[in-house]
ZAKOLVO-721464 format. One record per residue (C-alpha): z, x, y. Coordinates in steps of 0.2 Angstrom, whole numbers, plus 5000, padded with zeros to 4 digits. Layout:
# residues N
      Z      X      Y
      Z      X      Y
...
***
This chain:
# residues 791
      Z      X      Y
   5340   5191   5156
   5349   5186   5140
   5334   5177   5133
   5323   5193   5135
   5336   5204   5126
   5337   5191   5111
   5318   5191   5110
   5317   5210   5110
   5330   5211   5097
   5321   5199   5086
   5305   5209   5087
   5314   5224   5082
   5321   5216   5067
   5304   5209   5062
   5296   5227   5063
   5310   5234   5052
   5307   5220   5040
   5288   5222   5039
   5291   5241   5037
   5303   5238   5023
   5291   5226   5014
   5274   5232   5018
   5266   5229   5001
   5273   5211   5000
   5267   5207   5018
   5250   5214   5014
   5249   5203   4999
   5254   5188   5009
   5241   5192   5022
   5227   5195   5009
   5232   5179   5000
   5232   5169   5016
   5215   5176   5021
   5208   5172   5004
   5215   5155   5005
   5208   5151   5022
   5190   5158   5018
   5189   5153   4999
   5180   5136   5003
   5161   5139   5005
   5155   5134   5022
   5143   5122   5014
   5149   5114   4998
   5133   5106   4991
   5116   5115   4992
   5106   5104   4980
   5090   5097   4987
   5090   5079   4993
   5077   5065   4991
   5067   5060   5006
   5071   5043   5014
   5063   5033   5027
   5071   5017   5034
   5066   5003   5045
   5072   5002   5063
   5086   4991   5057
   5091   5003   5043
   5083   4995   5028
   5075   5006   5015
   5056   5008   5016
   5054   5021   5003
   5060   5037   4995
   5053   5053   4987
   5063   5061   4972
   5071   5077   4976
   5062   5094   4972
   5074   5096   4957
   5069   5079   4949
   5084   5070   4954
   5086   5054   4964
   5099   5061   4976
   5100   5053   4993
   5107   5062   5008
   5126   5059   5011
   5132   5041   5015
   5138   5038   5033
   5151   5026   5027
   5158   5021   5010
   5157   5002   5008
   5174   4994   5007
   5171   4985   4990
   5166   5001   4982
   5180   5011   4990
   5193   5000   4982
   5184   5001   4965
   5182   5020   4964
   5200   5023   4970
   5207   5011   4958
   5197   5018   4944
   5197   5037   4947
   5212   5041   4958
   5225   5027   4963
   5235   5039   4973
   5220   5047   4982
   5227   5043   4999
   5245   5051   4995
   5242   5067   4986
   5237   5084   4994
   5222   5087   4983
   5230   5086   4966
   5242   5075   4957
   5255   5084   4947
   5260   5069   4937
   5242   5065   4932
   5239   5083   4927
   5255   5084   4916
   5250   5067   4907
   5233   5073   4904
   5239   5090   4898
   5251   5082   4886
   5238   5070   4879
   5226   5084   4876
   5239   5095   4867
   5244   5080   4856
   5226   5076   4852
   5221   5095   4850
   5205   5091   4861
   5201   5085   4878
   5204   5066   4879
   5209   5064   4896
   5207   5072   4913
   5220   5073   4927
   5208   5078   4941
   5209   5069   4958
   5194   5064   4968
   5196   5079   4978
   5196   5090   4963
   5180   5082   4957
   5172   5085   4973
   5175   5104   4970
   5170   5103   4952
   5153   5094   4957
   5150   5107   4970
   5153   5121   4957
   5139   5116   4945
   5137   5127   4930
   5155   5133   4929
   5164   5134   4912
   5177   5121   4909
   5193   5131   4907
   5211   5131   4913
   5207   5145   4924
   5193   5136   4932
   5204   5121   4934
   5216   5132   4943
   5202   5138   4955
   5197   5119   4958
   5215   5115   4962
   5217   5129   4975
   5200   5124   4982
   5205   5106   4982
   5220   5109   4993
   5210   5119   5005
   5197   5105   5006
   5211   5093   5010
   5216   5104   5025
   5198   5104   5031
   5192   5087   5029
   5199   5069   5031
   5201   5058   5015
   5187   5047   5021
   5175   5062   5022
   5181   5069   5005
   5178   5051   4998
   5160   5051   5005
   5156   5068   4998
   5162   5062   4981
   5152   5046   4980
   5137   5054   4987
   5136   5068   4974
   5144   5060   4958
   5132   5057   4943
   5127   5040   4939
   5117   5042   4923
   5100   5050   4920
   5093   5058   4935
   5103   5047   4947
   5115   5055   4958
   5126   5047   4972
   5131   5029   4975
   5116   5025   4986
   5103   5031   4974
   5112   5022   4960
   5114   5006   4970
   5095   5005   4973
   5090   5011   4955
   5101   4999   4946
   5102   4984   4958
   5088   4987   4971
   5100   4984   4985
   5109   4994   4998
   5127   4999   4994
   5133   4988   5008
   5126   4973   4998
   5134   4976   4981
   5144   4963   4974
   5162   4966   4966
   5154   4966   4949
   5141   4978   4954
   5153   4989   4963
   5164   4990   4948
   5150   4994   4936
   5145   5009   4947
   5163   5015   4950
   5165   5017   4931
   5148   5027   4928
   5153   5044   4935
   5167   5045   4923
   5155   5047   4908
   5137   5046   4915
   5129   5052   4899
   5138   5039   4889
   5137   5024   4900
   5119   5025   4905
   5113   5007   4908
   5102   5002   4894
   5114   5011   4882
   5131   5007   4876
   5131   4991   4886
   5146   4984   4877
   5156   4999   4881
   5150   4999   4899
   5154   4980   4901
   5172   4983   4894
   5176   4997   4906
   5169   4987   4921
   5179   4971   4916
   5194   4982   4914
   5192   4988   4932
   5190   4971   4938
   5206   4965   4929
   5215   4979   4938
   5208   4974   4955
   5214   4956   4951
   5231   4962   4946
   5232   4973   4962
   5228   4957   4973
   5212   4966   4979
   5201   4952   4973
   5206   4934   4969
   5204   4924   4953
   5187   4916   4958
   5180   4932   4962
   5186   4939   4946
   5179   4925   4936
   5162   4926   4944
   5161   4945   4943
   5164   4946   4925
   5149   4935   4922
   5137   4946   4931
   5124   4955   4919
   5123   4973   4916
   5107   4981   4921
   5096   4987   4906
   5085   5000   4915
   5083   5008   4932
   5072   4998   4944
   5058   5005   4955
   5063   5009   4973
   5055   5000   4988
   5038   5007   4993
   5034   4997   5008
   5026   5012   5018
   5022   5025   5005
   5009   5034   5016
   5021   5036   5030
   5034   5042   5018
   5022   5056   5013
   5019   5060   5031
   5037   5061   5035
   5041   5072   5020
   5029   5085   5026
   5040   5089   5041
   5057   5082   5036
   5058   5085   5017
   5075   5080   5010
   5081   5070   5026
   5085   5052   5030
   5073   5047   5044
   5076   5030   5053
   5059   5025   5058
   5053   5012   5071
   5045   5002   5058
   5049   4983   5059
   5052   4978   5040
   5047   4960   5043
   5031   4964   5052
   5027   4978   5039
   5029   4966   5024
   5019   4953   5032
   5005   4965   5036
   5005   4971   5018
   5002   4954   5012
   4987   4952   5024
   4980   4969   5019
   4982   4965   5001
   4973   4948   5003
   4958   4955   5012
   4958   4970   5000
   4956   4957   4986
   4941   4950   4995
   4933   4966   4999
   4935   4974   4982
   4923   4961   4975
   4910   4970   4986
   4915   4987   4980
   4926   4991   4995
   4943   4998   4990
   4951   5006   5005
   4959   4999   5020
   4971   5005   5034
   4981   4996   5047
   4992   5003   5062
   5002   4992   5074
   5009   5001   5090
   5021   4995   5104
   5012   4998   5120
   5027   5001   5131
   5038   5012   5119
   5023   5020   5110
   5032   5017   5094
   5024   5013   5077
   5029   4995   5072
   5018   4994   5056
   5010   5008   5046
   4999   5004   5031
   4989   5020   5026
   4979   5013   5012
   4978   4998   5000
   4987   4997   4983
   4971   5002   4974
   4969   5014   4960
   4969   5033   4959
   4950   5033   4955
   4948   5025   4972
   4959   5037   4981
   4974   5026   4984
   4985   5041   4990
   4974   5046   5004
   4982   5041   5021
   4967   5034   5030
   4977   5032   5046
   4976   5051   5049
   4959   5054   5040
   4944   5058   5052
   4930   5045   5050
   4914   5041   5059
   4918   5032   5074
   4904   5020   5075
   4904   5010   5092
   4923   5011   5094
   4921   5024   5108
   4910   5013   5119
   4924   5006   5130
   4930   5023   5135
   4912   5027   5142
   4912   5010   5151
   4929   5013   5159
   4924   5031   5164
   4908   5026   5173
   4918   5012   5182
   4931   5025   5186
   4919   5038   5194
   4909   5025   5204
   4893   5026   5193
   4894   5008   5187
   4900   4991   5191
   4905   4978   5178
   4890   4967   5180
   4877   4981   5184
   4861   4977   5173
   4856   4991   5162
   4839   4993   5153
   4839   4987   5135
   4821   4992   5130
   4814   5004   5117
   4820   5021   5121
   4817   5039   5115
   4826   5053   5123
   4820   5070   5117
   4819   5067   5098
   4833   5054   5098
   4828   5036   5096
   4842   5024   5096
   4841   5006   5090
   4852   4991   5092
   4861   4984   5077
   4850   4968   5078
   4834   4979   5080
   4830   4967   5095
   4830   4970   5114
   4836   4960   5129
   4826   4969   5142
   4840   4970   5155
   4858   4966   5152
   4874   4968   5162
   4885   4983   5157
   4899   4971   5153
   4889   4961   5141
   4881   4976   5134
   4899   4982   5129
   4904   4964   5123
   4888   4964   5112
   4890   4982   5107
   4872   4986   5111
   4867   5004   5107
   4853   5007   5118
   4862   5003   5135
   4876   5014   5128
   4865   5029   5125
   4857   5027   5142
   4874   5026   5150
   4879   5042   5141
   4863   5051   5146
   4866   5046   5164
   4885   5051   5164
   4883   5067   5154
   4888   5071   5137
   4899   5086   5142
   4908   5075   5154
   4912   5062   5141
   4916   5075   5128
   4929   5081   5141
   4936   5063   5143
   4938   5061   5125
   4948   5078   5124
   4960   5071   5138
   4962   5055   5127
   4967   5067   5113
   4954   5062   5100
   4958   5078   5091
   4944   5077   5078
   4930   5077   5091
   4932   5096   5093
   4915   5104   5090
   4908   5105   5108
   4897   5092   5117
   4881   5100   5111
   4885   5098   5093
   4886   5079   5095
   4873   5075   5108
   4869   5057   5112
   4874   5052   5095
   4892   5054   5101
   4893   5036   5107
   4886   5029   5091
   4896   5036   5078
   4890   5054   5078
   4908   5060   5079
   4923   5058   5069
   4940   5051   5074
   4956   5045   5065
   4964   5028   5067
   4979   5036   5073
   4970   5044   5088
   4959   5029   5092
   4974   5018   5092
   4984   5030   5102
   4970   5031   5116
   4969   5013   5118
   4988   5011   5118
   4989   5024   5132
   4976   5015   5142
   4985   4999   5140
   5002   5007   5145
   4994   5015   5160
   4989   4997   5166
   5005   4989   5162
   5016   5003   5171
   5004   5003   5186
   5008   4984   5188
   5026   4986   5186
   5029   5002   5196
   5023   4999   5214
   5005   5004   5209
   5010   5021   5203
   5006   5031   5188
   5017   5041   5176
   5013   5059   5175
   5015   5060   5156
   5008   5043   5152
   4996   5049   5138
   5007   5053   5123
   5005   5052   5105
   5013   5037   5096
   5029   5041   5086
   5037   5033   5071
   5055   5039   5074
   5067   5026   5080
   5076   5039   5091
   5060   5044   5100
   5060   5040   5118
   5044   5044   5128
   5047   5056   5142
   5035   5048   5154
   5040   5060   5168
   5039   5056   5187
   5029   5043   5196
   5014   5048   5206
   5000   5039   5215
   4988   5050   5206
   4980   5043   5191
   4984   5051   5174
   4967   5049   5167
   4958   5033   5172
   4962   5021   5187
   4971   5005   5183
   4956   4995   5189
   4943   5003   5178
   4955   5000   5163
   4957   4982   5168
   4939   4979   5169
   4936   4988   5152
   4949   4976   5144
   4941   4961   5153
   4924   4965   5145
   4932   4968   5128
   4940   4951   5129
   4923   4943   5129
   4917   4948   5112
   4913   4934   5100
   4927   4933   5087
   4922   4932   5069
   4918   4915   5060
   4930   4901   5063
   4939   4911   5077
   4925   4908   5089
   4933   4893   5097
   4949   4902   5101
   4946   4901   5120
   4947   4882   5120
   4965   4881   5115
   4979   4884   5127
   4990   4893   5114
   4976   4906   5110
   4980   4924   5112
   4969   4934   5124
   4965   4950   5115
   4954   4965   5121
   4945   4971   5105
   4931   4982   5099
   4923   4984   5083
   4913   4999   5076
   4902   5001   5061
   4896   5018   5055
   4879   5023   5049
   4876   5016   5031
   4890   5004   5032
   4903   5017   5027
   4916   5014   5040
   4921   4997   5048
   4933   4998   5063
   4942   4985   5074
   4955   4989   5087
   4963   4975   5098
   4974   4978   5113
   4986   4966   5122
   4999   4970   5135
   5012   4973   5121
   5003   4979   5106
   4988   4989   5099
   4982   4984   5082
   4969   4995   5073
   4961   4992   5056
   4949   5003   5046
   4939   4996   5031
   4928   5006   5019
   4928   5018   5004
   4938   5034   5006
   4925   5043   4997
   4912   5038   5010
   4902   5026   4999
   4894   5013   5010
   4892   4995   5005
   4880   4981   5012
   4888   4969   5024
   4903   4980   5028
   4904   4980   5047
   4917   4980   5060
   4915   4962   5064
   4914   4955   5046
   4926   4967   5037
   4939   4974   5049
   4940   4961   5063
   4947   4947   5052
   4961   4958   5046
   4965   4963   5064
   4966   4945   5070
   4977   4940   5055
   4989   4955   5060
   4990   4949   5078
   4995   4932   5072
   5011   4939   5065
   5016   4947   5081
   5024   4938   5096
   5011   4932   5108
   5008   4943   5123
   5003   4938   5141
   4987   4945   5147
   4987   4960   5158
   4991   4957   5177
   4977   4961   5189
   4980   4978   5197
   4976   4971   5215
   4980   4988   5223
   4967   4997   5214
   4953   4984   5217
   4943   4979   5232
   4933   4964   5237
   4914   4966   5241
   4898   4957   5239
   4889   4959   5223
   4871   4954   5219
   4871   4939   5207
   4856   4945   5198
   4858   4964   5197
   4876   4966   5197
   4875   4980   5210
   4881   4980   5227
   4872   4967   5237
   4858   4972   5249
   4853   4961   5264
   4840   4953   5254
   4851   4949   5238
   4859   4932   5234
   4877   4938   5232
   4895   4933   5228
   4912   4940   5234
   4919   4949   5219
   4933   4961   5215
   4928   4978   5209
   4936   4995   5206
   4938   5003   5223
   4927   5018   5217
   4913   5005   5215
   4909   5006   5233
   4901   5022   5230
   4888   5014   5218
   4870   5011   5224
   4864   4995   5233
   4853   4983   5222
   4836   4990   5218
   4829   4975   5209
   4827   4963   5224
   4811   4966   5233
   4802   4957   5248
   4786   4949   5242
   4772   4943   5253
   4764   4927   5247
   4750   4916   5253
   4754   4898   5258
   4751   4892   5240
   4763   4905   5234
   4752   4910   5219
   4745   4927   5226
   4752   4942   5235
   4743   4945   5252
   4745   4956   5267
   4738   4957   5284
   4722   4965   5277
   4717   4948   5270
   4728   4935   5278
   4735   4930   5295
   4753   4935   5298
   4758   4917   5302
   4751   4911   5285
   4761   4924   5275
   4777   4919   5266
   4790   4933   5264
   4802   4930   5250
   4815   4940   5241
   4812   4941   5222
   4821   4949   5208
   4809   4961   5200
   4811   4971   5185
   4800   4985   5179
   4787   4979   5167
   4795   4985   5151
   4812   4978   5155
   4803   4962   5161
   4793   4959   5146
   4809   4959   5135
   4820   4950   5148
   4809   4935   5150
   4809   4932   5131
   4828   4928   5133
   4827   4921   5151
   4814   4908   5154
   4818   4906   5172
   4812   4924   5176
   4797   4924   5188
   4784   4937   5187
   4777   4944   5203
   4760   4935   5207
   4744   4946   5207
   4736   4953   5223
   4723   4941   5229
   4705   4946   5228
   4699   4954   5244
   4716   4961   5249
   4719   4980   5251
   4733   4989   5244
   4741   4992   5227
   4747   4978   5216
   4764   4978   5208
   4765   4986   5192
   4763   4973   5178
   4762   4983   5162
   4769   4998   5153
   4769   5007   5137
   4784   5001   5126
   4779   5013   5111
   4780   5028   5111
   4791   5030   5126
   4798   5045   5135
   4788   5057   5125
   4770   5064   5127
   4770   5075   5111
   4769   5067   5094
   4770   5075   5077
   4759   5065   5065
   4765   5067   5046
   4753   5065   5032
   4754   5050   5020
   4755   5051   5001
   4736   5053   5000
   4736   5068   5011
   4728   5059   5026
   4736   5059   5043
   4745   5043   5047
   4740   5032   5062
   4750   5032   5078
   4757   5015   5084
   4755   5011   5103
   4763   4995   5111
   4761   4989   5128
   4772   4976   5137
   4763   4965   5150
   4771   4953   5163
   4758   4940   5158
   4761   4935   5139
   4743   4928   5139
   4734   4943   5146
   4720   4951   5137
   4721   4970   5136
   4707   4982   5133
   4711   4998   5124
   4702   5015   5126
   4704   5032   5118
   4697   5046   5128
   4685   5034   5138
   4679   5026   5121
   4683   5008   5120
   4693   5004   5104
   4697   4985   5104
   4705   4971   5114
   4722   4962   5111
   4730   4946   5116
   4748   4941   5115
   4752   4954   5102
   4748   4970   5111
   4750   4983   5097
   4737   4995   5090
   4737   5008   5077
   4726   5023   5082
   4719   5037   5071
   4721   5053   5082
   4715   5070   5078
   4726   5086   5082
   4724   5090   5101
   4726   5081   5118
   4721   5063   5120
   4721   5050   5134
   4725   5032   5130
   4720   5019   5143
   4724   5001   5144
   4716   4988   5156
   4721   4970   5158
   4709   4955   5162
   4713   4958   5181
   4708   4976   5181
   4726   4983   5181
   4727   4999   5171
   4739   5012   5164
   4736   5028   5155
   4746   5040   5143
   4742   5058   5139
   4746   5062   5121
   4747   5079   5113
   4745   5077   5094
   4752   5090   5082
***
């Protein structure tokens, strides 16, 4: 009760006092509020340089701030050596005073009055922080008073360590260098944490008179000031005699040094989104520097052939982070050295072929060893050619991918559907393929579209991580497996939940795709790699665009994806610039600097054992020789072998017979691998053991097996014949493939005999406008016809 009465009495007295001294109270409140809010919320609003660092914090590169100053973002920590130096030189009592030092101020004032000019400053580090933040203010005693008030307010708000960081991050260090970190790199090319005592002392004395003590000017004066500070450190027992003796022997820098530019194109890319920030990237500095050496070595070789640009990208499969980023070579501006090729759309060449192979495996339209036609092909007005301009007749899908054959790839795309494959590429995030399926047509698979090295590597990386995660997560897929790579160290891929539903392709299809890519013959001396136990297994694919303008090579292991592009940024093609000769050697050299990876584990839960025909690679029928193989589970939906046929032969096995001309007991029925005539004609050139079907014996009724076919022109019955230089129409070339290389063929045009041919069954025929029938007979009476409309 007594306490309550005393409180009430106190409140009454307070009211009486406030009423009596209203104006005084008002002034106190106003002053208090002004003092509380006098400090700006953000002291420094000057722009910063853009910095990128490696995953371990090493400087990779920096861009000058927009106001032309080298001003790095604020330091996180002031190194101890520099902290001792700057405090001893600028403000010995920094950790004791409340923001200003009355004794220093009095001594400075007395010295200045005596000299009748400013010869000494009495500002503390805290006051200097305020002065630096208030750029452009006149140097007057009234301004000094403002700085003093703001300095005390700053001391209330921040710790001494924070204030010291502000100072060393914004103090001038001569020329256009602002802040300790920028100065450390510009004058000594090291991080502040690696400065010696001598270097720290030199930088500590610079802010005191940056215009006077600029390295390269007044070196003697700078040296004296530095050594005087070092002497003070010695006398204060901060450094020992040996350190002092060594430090005063250190040289003074004569001019600023260039900052590191280890990843200049990545720096420019970062600056587009994070201007003025310090970004710690996922780049491995050691790998980046070794990769630069490799790229520079190959650039020197390629430049002799007039090839000046090259890009390389290394990704971590599991984390989806960028390990190395080389956007271009260190060429000249005339050769577009500033272009970041990694993000530039370029003709894809054959680099997309594995995606089609995997897609057809995934949908059950193909098996790894299924044979495909590799013969002269025309689809509409499109006539693809193999790089070698040769034909194998029939080739397994796996080998066609390993050899990067164009004709089987085009036929696969025609069968699979351009629109379906276009949609697949969209789901793989090949962003530059965006004009619709009809725009690209069948050329989509041979470089008729453009993609960037970034997107291509990303797609292969996502497929690899799908396979890796499937094998390590109880045969489940991540919902968000397909993600773009990231160069930020803090990035953590959000893969989402696990599911038994594939994210894009089944693990088995991806695995067989990589298995096929592993079989490519490596360039030059690397062909013997598989004979060494220490050899690295790599799934890789090359691509070469039309006119040798773009050379690609992308390699995949369980842990890494390495992508390389070689060419000229302006699109000029050069002879001999191919994915195998120009880009692949760079890629393999880059793999050599990476830790060795184990090969992908077999995704058994997504595979099934079944009998496969040893000749056709299709599901084995009852009449096929077969082996038990693992295939993607969806492969059970593919067709049975269509190339093995039951052939009825006489007892000498030289003729076909049937019951119209031979007793049933004398007929030998055999299963034979039979290719269509056109495929067979080219196939047997490369497979001497291929047996043609014997002819039907004279006197036997029925149709004989087809033994010949037109190889040129194919898949068209309309021909537009151009005129030559003389104005006369050109002749039309016709070719026929026959099972019997020694057969004599007889050529007729509209029932009129033209000529006979042997071995080389090709004729040039002069045809008038209109319809014509070309007939060809062989020496056994077999015949074929082709109706042609000439325009």
